[in-house]
C-alpha positions in Angstrom: -7.0 26.3 9.8 -4.3 28.1 11.7 -1.6 30.5 10.5 1.8 29.2 10.0 5.2 30.7 10.8 7.4 30.2 7.8 10.8 31.1 9.2 13.5 29.6 11.3 12.7 26.6 13.4 10.9 27.4 16.7 10.5 25.0 19.6 7.2 24.1 21.2 6.6 26.9 23.7 5.5 24.5 26.4 8.8 22.6 26.3 11.1 25.5 25.8 12.5 25.9 29.3 12.8 22.2 29.9 14.7 21.7 26.6 17.2 24.5 27.4 17.9 23.0 30.8 18.3 19.5 29.4 20.6 20.7 26.7 22.9 22.4 29.2 23.0 19.4 31.4 23.7 17.1 28.5 26.7 19.3 27.5 28.3 18.6 30.8 27.6 14.8 31.0 27.2 13.3 27.5 29.5 12.4 24.7 29.8 15.3 22.2 30.2 15.4 18.5 33.7 15.0 17.0 35.2 18.3 16.1 34.4 20.3 19.2 37.2 22.6 20.3 40.1 20.8 21.8 38.7 17.4 21.0 39.8 14.9 18.3 37.9 15.2 15.0 36.2 12.3 13.4 39.1 12.0 10.9 41.6 12.0 13.7 39.7 9.3 15.6 39.6 7.2 12.4 43.3 7.7 11.8 44.2 6.7 15.3 41.9 3.6 15.1 43.5 2.6 11.8 46.9 2.6 13.5 45.7 0.5 16.3 44.1 -2.0 13.8 47.4 -2.3 12.0 49.3 -2.9 15.3 46.7 -5.3 16.8 45.4 -7.1 13.7 46.3 -10.6 15.0 44.9 -10.0 18.4 41.7 -8.7 16.9 41.4 -11.7 14.6 41.9 -9.7 11.4 43.7 -11.4 8.5 44.8 -10.5 5.0 41.6 -11.9 3.7 39.5 -9.4 5.7 38.8 -5.8 5.2 37.1 -3.2 7.4 34.9 -0.2 6.9 34.0 2.5 9.4 30.3 2.7 10.2 30.2 5.2 13.0 32.4 7.3 15.3 31.7 8.6 18.8 34.1 11.0 20.5 33.6 11.5 24.3 34.0 14.8 26.1 37.3 13.7 27.5 38.7 12.8 24.0 38.1 9.0 24.3 37.1 7.6 20.9 34.8 4.7 19.9 35.1 3.6 16.2 32.6 1.1 14.9 33.6 -1.1 12.0 31.9 -3.5 9.6 33.9 -6.3 8.2 34.3 -8.2 4.9 35.9 -11.5 4.2 37.4 -12.0 0.7 35.0 -9.2 -0.5 31.9 -10.7 1.1 30.0 -8.9 3.9 30.3 -10.7 7.3 27.1 -10.8 9.3 28.2 -10.5 12.9 31.6 -9.3 11.8 31.1 -5.8 13.3 33.1 -4.5 16.2 33.8 -1.3 18.2 37.3 -0.2 18.9 37.6 1.8 22.1 40.6 4.2 22.3 41.9 6.4 25.1 42.1 10.2 24.8 45.7 9.9 23.5 44.5 7.5 20.8 46.0 4.4 22.3 44.1 1.0 22.5 41.8 0.6 25.4 39.3 -2.3 24.6 37.2 -3.8 21.8 33.6 -4.9 21.7 33.0 -7.7 19.1 29.8 -9.2 17.7 31.7 -12.5 17.5 35.2 -13.7 18.5 35.1 -16.6 16.1 38.0 -16.9 13.7 36.9 -16.3 10.1 38.7 -18.7 7.8 36.6 -20.5 5.2 38.0 -23.1 2.8 36.2 -21.5 -0.1 33.8 -18.7 -1.0 32.3 -20.6 -3.9 28.8 -21.8 -3.1 27.5 -25.3 -3.9 23.9 -23.9 -3.8 23.3 -21.7 -6.8 21.8 -18.3 -6.3 18.5 -19.1 -8.2 17.9 -22.1 -5.9 18.5 -19.9 -2.8 16.0 -17.4 -4.3 13.4 -20.2 -4.8 13.9 -21.4 -1.2 13.3 -17.9 0.2 10.3 -17.4 -2.0 8.7 -20.6 -0.9 9.3 -19.6 2.7 7.5 -16.3 2.2 4.6 -18.2 0.5 4.4 -20.6 3.4 4.2 -17.7 5.8 1.2 -16.3 3.9 -0.5 -19.6 3.2 -3.9 -19.1 1.6 -3.1 -15.7 0.2 -2.3 -14.7 -3.4 1.1 -13.1 -3.6 1.8 -10.9 -6.6 5.0 -9.4 -8.0 7.2 -11.6 -6.0 10.9 -10.8 -6.2 13.9 -12.5 -4.5 17.4 -11.1 -4.5 20.1 -13.3 -3.0 23.5 -12.0 -1.8 26.4 -14.1 -0.9 27.7 -13.4 2.7 29.6 -14.9 5.5 27.4 -15.7 8.5 29.2 -15.3 11.8 26.0 -14.8 13.8 24.9 -18.4 14.1 27.8 -20.5 15.4 30.9 -21.2 13.4 31.3 -18.8 10.4 30.0 -20.3 7.2 29.1 -19.2 3.6 25.5 -18.3 3.3 23.0 -16.7 1.0 21.1 -13.7 2.4 18.0 -13.4 0.3 15.6 -10.4 0.5 12.3 -11.6 -0.8 9.2 -9.4 -1.2 5.8 -9.4 -2.8 2.4 -7.8 -2.6 -0.6 -9.4 -1.0 -4.1 -9.5 -2.6 -4.8 -6.0 -1.3 -1.6 -4.6 -2.8 0.2 -4.2 0.5 3.8 -5.2 0.9 5.1 -8.4 2.6 8.8 -9.1 2.9 11.3 -11.5 4.6 15.0 -11.9 4.8 16.1 -15.5 4.6 19.5 -16.8 5.5 20.4 -20.1 3.8 23.5 -22.3 4.1 25.3 -21.8 0.7 26.5 -25.4 0.7 23.7 -27.5 2.1 20.6 -25.3 1.4 19.5 -25.6 5.0 17.7 -22.6 6.4 19.7 -20.8 9.0 17.4 -18.0 10.0 14.6 -15.7 8.7 13.1 -12.5 9.8 10.6 -9.8 8.7 12.0 -7.0 6.6 9.4 -4.3 7.4 10.5 -2.9 10.7 7.3 -2.2 12.4 6.3 -0.5 12.8 7.2 23.1 12.3 5.0 25.9 10.4 1.4 25.3 11.7 -0.9 22.5 10.7 -4.0 20.8 12.1 -3.0 17.2 12.9 -5.1 14.1 13.5 -3.6 13.2 16.9 -1.6 16.2 18.1 -3.9 19.2 17.7 -2.5 22.3 16.0 1.3 21.9 15.6 4.1 24.1 14.3 5.6 23.2 10.9 8.6 24.5 8.9 7.9 24.6 5.1 9.6 25.7 1.9 8.3 28.5 -0.2 7.9 27.9 -3.9 6.9 30.0 -6.8 3.3 28.8 -6.6 2.9 28.2 -2.8 4.5 26.0 -0.2 6.0 22.5 0.0 5.9 20.3 3.2 9.6 20.2 3.3 11.7 21.4 6.3 14.9 23.2 5.3 15.9 23.5 9.0 16.0 19.7 9.5 17.9 18.5 6.5 15.1 19.0 4.0 13.0 16.3 5.5 9.7 16.2 3.6 6.4 14.3 3.3 4.8 13.0 0.1 1.4 11.4 -0.6 1.7 7.9 -1.9 -1.8 8.0 -3.4 -2.7 4.7 -1.8 -0.4 2.9 -4.1 2.4 0.5 -3.3 5.7 0.3 -5.1 7.7 -2.9 -4.9 10.9 -1.2 -5.6 10.7 0.4 -2.1 11.3 -3.1 -0.7 13.8 -4.6 -3.2 15.6 -2.3 -5.6 18.7 -0.5 -4.2 17.8 2.8 -5.9 14.4 3.5 -4.6 12.1 6.0 -6.2 11.0 9.0 -4.1 7.3 9.2 -3.1 4.9 10.8 -5.5 5.2 14.5 -5.2 5.8 16.3 -1.9 2.6 17.6 -0.4 2.0 21.2 -1.3 -0.4 24.0 -0.3 -1.3 27.4 -1.7 -1.7 29.4 1.5 0.6 27.6 4.0 -2.3 26.4 6.2 -2.2 22.6 6.4 -4.8 20.1 7.3 -8.2 20.3 9.0 -7.7 17.9 11.9 -9.8 15.2 10.2 -8.8 12.2 8.1 -11.1 13.4 5.3 -8.5 16.0 4.4 -5.5 14.1 3.0 -3.1 16.8 4.2 -4.1 16.1 7.9 -2.1 12.9 8.2 0.8 14.5 6.3 0.9 17.1 9.1 1.1 14.3 11.7 3.9 12.6 9.8 6.0 15.7 9.3 5.4 16.8 12.9 6.5 13.3 14.1 9.7 13.6 12.0 10.4 17.1 13.4 9.9 16.0 17.0 12.1 12.9 16.5 14.8 15.0 15.0 14.6 17.5 17.8 14.7 14.7 20.5 17.9 13.2 19.1 19.6 16.6 18.6 18.5 18.2 21.8 19.2 15.2 24.0 22.0 13.3 22.3 23.6 15.8 20.0 22.7 13.6 17.0 21.6 15.7 14.0 19.5 13.5 11.8 18.8 9.8 11.8 22.3 9.0 10.4 24.0 11.7 12.4 25.0 13.5 9.2 22.5 16.4 9.2 20.6 14.9 6.2 16.9 14.5 6.3 14.7 11.5 5.6 11.3 11.6 4.0 7.8 10.3 4.7 5.2 8.6 2.5 1.6 8.8 3.8 -1.6 7.2 2.4 0.3 4.1 1.5 -1.5 0.9 0.3 -5.1 -0.1 0.8 -6.4 0.0 4.4 -2.8 -0.9 5.4 -2.4 -1.6 9.1 1.3 -0.8 9.4 4.1 1.7 9.3 7.7 0.9 8.5 11.2 2.4 8.1 13.3 1.3 5.1 17.0 1.9 5.2 17.4 1.8 1.4 15.1 4.7 0.7 16.0 6.3 4.1 12.3 6.9 4.5 9.2 6.3 6.6 6.0 4.8 5.2 2.6 5.1 6.9 -0.6 3.2 6.1 -4.1 4.6 6.7 -5.3 1.7 8.8 -8.5 -0.2 8.1 -10.6 1.9 10.4 -11.7 -1.1 12.4 -8.4 -2.3 14.0 -6.4 0.8 13.4 -6.6 4.4 12.2 -3.8 6.2 10.3 -0.5 5.1 11.9 1.0 8.5 12.2 1.1 9.0 15.9 4.1 10.5 17.6 5.3 7.3 19.3 5.0 5.3 16.1 7.0 8.0 14.2 9.7 8.0 16.8 9.7 4.2 16.9 10.1 3.7 13.2 12.7 6.3 12.7 14.7 4.9 15.6 15.1 1.7 13.4 17.2 4.0 11.2 19.3 5.1 14.1 19.9 1.5 15.2 20.9 0.5 11.7 23.5 3.2 11.6 24.9 2.3 15.0 24.7 -1.1 16.7 22.9 -2.7 13.7 21.0 -5.2 16.0 20.1 -8.2 13.9 16.3 -8.4 13.5 16.0 -11.9 14.8 16.1 -13.7 18.2 17.1 -11.7 21.3 19.0 -9.1 19.3 15.8 -8.5 17.3 13.8 -8.1 20.5 16.4 -5.5 21.6 16.1 -3.8 18.2 12.3 -3.5 18.6 12.7 -2.4 22.3 15.1 0.3 21.3 12.5 1.7 19.0 9.8 1.5 21.7 12.0 3.1 24.2 13.0 6.1 22.1 9.5 6.4 20.5 8.2 6.8 24.1 10.9 9.3 24.9 10.1 11.3 21.7 6.5 11.5 22.8 7.5 12.8 26.3 9.9 15.2 24.7 7.2 16.8 22.5 5.3 17.9 25.7 2.1 18.0 23.5 -1.0 18.4 25.7 -3.1 16.8 23.0 -0.9 13.6 23.1 0.8 13.5 26.5 3.7 11.2 27.1 3.0 7.7 28.5 4.5 4.2 28.3 1.9 2.8 25.8 2.8 2.4 22.2 0.2 3.3 19.5 -2.6 4.2 21.9 -3.8 6.9 19.6 -3.8 4.5 16.6 -5.8 1.5 17.9 -9.6 1.3 17.4 -12.3 -0.5 19.3 -12.0 -3.6 17.0 -8.4 -4.1 18.1 -9.6 -5.2 21.5 -6.9 -3.5 23.5 -6.0 0.1 24.5 -2.6 0.1 22.7 -0.2 -1.9 20.6 2.2 -2.4 23.5 2.4 -1.7 27.2 5.9 -1.1 28.5 5.0 -1.0 32.2 3.6 -4.6 31.9 4.2 -5.9 28.4 2.2 -9.1 29.0 -1.0 -7.0 29.0 -1.0 -7.5 25.2 -1.4 -11.2 25.7 1.8 -12.1 23.8 4.8 -10.2 25.1 7.2 -11.3 27.8 7.5 -9.4 31.1 10.5 -11.5 32.3 13.4 -13.2 30.6 13.8 -17.0 30.3 15.4 -19.2 27.7 12.3 -19.3 25.5 12.3 -15.5 24.9 14.6 -15.9 21.9 11.9 -17.9 20.1 9.2 -15.2 20.3 8.4 -12.8 17.6 10.7 -9.8 18.0 7.7 -7.5 18.8 7.0 -9.7 21.8 10.5 -10.7 23.0 11.1 -6.9 23.2 8.9 -6.9 26.3 11.8 -7.8 28.6 13.8 -4.7 27.6 10.7 -2.5 27.5 9.9 -3.7 31.1 13.5 -2.9 32.1 13.4 0.5 30.6 10.1 1.4 32.3 11.4 0.2 35.7 14.7 2.1 35.3 13.0 5.3 34.4 9.8 5.2 36.6 10.4 2.5 39.2 8.0 -0.3 40.2 4.5 0.1 41.6 1.4 2.0 40.6 1.4 5.6 39.3 -0.4 7.8 36.7 1.6 9.2 33.8 0.2 11.3 31.0 -3.3 10.8 32.4 -2.8 7.0 32.1 -2.6 4.5 34.9 0.6 2.4 35.0 1.5 -0.4 37.3 4.7 -2.3 36.9 5.4 -5.3 39.2 8.9 -6.9 39.1 9.6 -10.5 38.2 11.5 -11.2 41.5 9.3 -9.3 43.9 11.8 -6.6 44.4 11.1 -2.9 44.6 12.9 -0.7 42.0 13.4 3.0 42.3 13.5 4.9 39.0 16.2 7.3 38.0 14.1 9.3 35.5 13.5 9.2 31.7 16.4 11.5 30.9 19.0 9.2 32.4 17.3 6.1 30.9 17.6 7.7 27.4 21.2 8.7 27.9 22.3 5.3 29.2 20.4 3.4 26.4 21.8 5.7 23.7 25.3 5.3 25.0 25.0 1.6 25.1 23.5 1.5 21.6 26.1 3.7 20.0 29.2 2.5 21.8 28.8 -0.9 23.5 26.2 -3.0 21.5 26.9 -4.9 18.3 24.7 -6.8 15.8 24.7 -9.9 18.0 24.0 -8.4 21.4 21.5 -10.5 23.4 19.9 -9.8 26.7 22.9 -10.7 28.8 25.0 -8.5 26.5 22.5 -5.7 26.9 22.9 -5.8 30.6 26.6 -5.6 30.2 26.4 -2.8 27.6 24.0 -0.6 29.7 26.1 -1.2 32.9 29.2 0.0 30.9 27.2 3.0 29.6 26.0 3.9 33.2 29.6 3.7 34.4 30.8 5.8 31.5 28.2 8.5 32.2 27.8 8.4 36.0 30.6 6.4 37.4 30.9 2.7 38.3 29.1 1.7 41.5 27.1 4.9 41.6 23.4 5.2 42.1 22.6 5.0 38.4 25.0 2.0 37.9 23.3 0.2 40.7 19.8 1.1 39.4 20.6 -0.5 36.0 21.7 -3.7 37.7 18.6 -3.7 39.8 16.2 -3.1 36.9 17.8 -5.9 34.8 17.6 -8.3 37.8 13.9 -7.3 38.3 13.1 -8.6 34.8 15.1 -11.8 35.1 18.4 -10.8 33.4 21.1 -11.5 35.9 
């Protein structure tokens, strides 16, 4: 075991110079946090937006029956403001009611990006379908999806909403249904049901799949920040919002999936001498080291590159649960506990799912939920998954860890021989997994979101690295285009900044692939100028994957 530095956070030495240079460049080019000297504060941006909302309520489709709540605020270096709202109708949440109000530096109206432009005016908000019946329908759908399995501790919680995502706005039940399979592992779906007819509108999976020193399973010896206690040390990082890691003891807890107030994991991992893990899975602390390290690197990537401190951008930490379930081949982020959960894998298909890119992937679901809120279904669901793949990959590159060098494969450290492939996903050519789409067509929306994501993953790779064959991180990559064109990459840093800008300013819950092209082109114009090389590269990369 290696000695630990229990002090202020220190960067990985190998990445120090690059991080400093990137941070200085970002200061000049990227949006900065509200409150910087001479720029509007978050409160000022919200006040200006409130005035604009009052003046332009009719034009924005807002009525006396509707209310709004601020979800996020972005203030650009020039003082431009972008205020993201969620909407309610007669007290009910509106799915697809979100919008972003764009204001000029002087606080005047500039533009609006809406998830839907449909007028919301329902004759009644009293459902003909009772809540228990909606719960039964959702439960039956979950059972059907797991036909032949015994589901235990099944719980269904319907919520009345207005659905503005699927055509004309209508009253609907959004039901979160969850259970445990025969091995005790969680299964969960969200089911959207017409509150008058009982017809199923949509359904999607609810489990979004997935420094002090310690000896990790995948990353070698890594730095960790810990907290000193009267009896030793806790795996809790006071420099990153008190992010911590706990051992779930191979148990599952249904309240993690359903109940709003979710119990914290069984106690935070502790150690007597502040030396953590042995680098083997036989020591339960080893995967805890990987999980904590993955959280640290993800935090650092978003802060160093985008000025975002913490998943929610509020400086508060999340937490990790390791050793979850019985041979559980998954990892997931859950917004309600604001936490990451990692299974140990079954040893045949997968090992412990605590690799860097998986950690970055899962925690990015939290970033997405606090920003664009891309609905986890159809093309928006594919973009949600792709966003996590893109930033999970960029987190891996940002770590600059020689034991786990950056590449464009997802989960290559996790998969085992029984899986039959070298990784979970291949971003240079997504179809290598046998299921994902390289190119867009009208059928992409019908794929599982982990496979419809392939189009955006392919776009991201081409935008960063370009087409053709090359070796990255010791791994061979080869990315042909769908139209036979040749694409020249603009680098990973610019990809990350363009996608983050699009996610936080120009995308909404209903953004599809055509909308993603528009959002990233707007982002490139914001950052680098309309018609410039980066703007043209974004257009070329989307065309190269069939999104024109």
